[in-house]
C-alpha positions, 0 to 999 in steps of 0.5 A: 484562533485557537493556538495563535494567540491572536486573531483579527478579522481583516477589513477595508485595508487602505494599505493593501493585504499581505501576500498579494491576492491571496493574502497568503504570504507571511509577515515577519514583525521585527520591532513589535506592534501597536497596541490597536489600529487600522491594518494599514497603520502597521508601519510599512518598514516592517512588512515584508511582501506588502503588496497593494490589492485594492481596498474594496477587495476586503469589505467593510472597514474595521478596526483591529486590537492586539496585544502589545508584545515584543516581535513575532509573526503576523499573516493573512489567511485565505479568508482575509484574517490576520493571525498574529503569532508572538515569539514564544508561542507554540505555533498551531498545526498545519491546516490542510487545503487541498484535498488528497486524492489518487485519480485512478493513479499512483500520483498523489499531491497535497497542499497545506497552509502554514501557520508561520515561516518553515525553515525546511519541511519533509513528508514521510509516506509509510504503509499503513498495514506494515508501518514501513517507510516507503518514500521521504519527500523533503524541501527548503524553506517555505512561507504560507503554502507547502505543496509536496508531490509523490509519484507512487514510487518507493525510495529505489524508484520502484512502484509501491503495491496497491493499498492504503498509505499514511502521509505526515508533514513535518515542517520546522519553524523558520523563527526556531519558536515552538514545535514542528507543525505536523499533520497526518493523513492517508491516501490510497493506491490503486494503481500501483503493483499488484499485491499477492492474491488480490484479485477482486479489489486492488485494495492490498488484501489477499483473496481466495480463488475456488473451482466448483464442480459446475466450471465456475471460478470464482474470487472471494474477496478479502475483507482486509479484517481475517474473513471473507466477503463479496464474490466474483465469478467467471463461468465454463471452466473445465473441472479438470484444470488446475489453477494456480494463482500466480502474481503479475507475470504480464506487467499490466499491474494485474494478478494472473492466473496459471491453468494446466488443462487435461491435455498438459497445455499450460497457459497464463490468463491476464484478467483485468484488476477487479474481474474473475477470469473466464475461458475467454480472458486473453491469455498467453500460451507458456507451453503446448504439453508436457505439464502433466508430470507435475503433481505439484505447481505453486507460486511462491511469489519472487524468489529470484529478486527481480521483482517477478512471480515464479513457479515451482513445479514437483515431478510426480514420478521423481519427485524432482522440484524445479524452479521456473522464473518469470521473465520480462516477456510475460513467460517462464524461463527454462526450468532449473532444479533445485531438489532431487527428491521430495516425495516425502512431502505431501503438500508443497505451498508457495506462500509469498513473503512470510518474513518481510524481506520481499522474498517468495517462500515456501511451506512444506508438510510432511507425511508426518504432519510436520510443517517446515518452511523454506525461506527464499534467498533472493537467489532462486534459491532456498535456505535450509529448511525450519520446522514452523509446527509439529502435528499440524494440519492432518486434517486439512486437504487444501493449504493456501497462501492467501497474501495479507486477508487480516490487514496488518501487511503480514502473509497469512494461511487459509486452509480447507479440512475434510469436512469443508471447514475454512480456517485462518492462521495469521501470519506473524511477520516473522516466518510463522503463524498464530492459531487457527480461526475457522472463518467459513463452513461448507466449502467441501463442494469446491473441487479446487481451492487457491 
């Protein structure tokens, strides 16, 4: 077998096969091997884990031949072939045996065949888009089969977000000879925590919500390449409704939508993952009235550091800005004043985590079209503003922090201009954005884009 140095087919084995019924144990050979012979001719004193499984189980008898060498490792694989790895010959890569699957859960497991005994092993799991390591699993010595399982949580015990993850298994040879055995692959988590703005696919990619003049709320699915693809729609909404993409307030791992009705009532609708909300979707009444006082309602994500989405509101008459924190009961806490007068801003946009610290941030555009970033502290406040762009977005009537639609793990912006063109500014993961790219036209007909 390539890379192993030597390989023979195990025949009629009068002395039995290595490692019991599976033939999967590794055998250390300390005193060298004869140049040729039947498998049973290997001196039994040199074999560890020798178990008789019956001579008829291995088929027609044949002879095997190996080169003479001084020491090494031999093993029988799953097809009952004997492999001999001489001392000093680099071992080949690991071989994946079992499929790596996520059957509608955040659990994952994999089994690999080792080409030689391992002194220890580890499995590193990383978020494919961001490259961040979320979990490292370790184990001690292993022979033959190596099995590891991951519960879908990060090193702090929190459920990871939906999306694609890369696993890499590394095993250090017990004899210290050759490079470490390594193998990598990917696994899709589809029952983890909801990713900001992901309504259509549980795929870790952001989506855009629209409301048209017929009362249809449509989820435009992000493709992961910076554009929008297929759609999901729910009809029957009043066109006067204010829709706020909000994140998972209810704790069911699916993103919710806040809706303010013309009466001033505020509701939290809980659509199932991969569905568009309708007026009949289950909801929680957050307030029966009083929310018409606000001309800005937007969610920056989690700004308090408790892992729950929060809401920013601006009073239309005073310009006072308030924070409503999400709670474990699926409702909002009492408001806390953040700023006295933000009337100078014509747009205030909750955009999620712009700088990769896990805390939600705000963007604010003044009447001179300067764009500022307010970085969340994780303590229910924001840092002093930082200018992102000057003379930016004067033609935009809507700016949306859409989450990640490019598939690189960084939060992006989507904006609509007065001509109905839709633009994307890709996030750089450091609190700013690249130049704009047109991704759609004809969007002037939508009553709202969020």
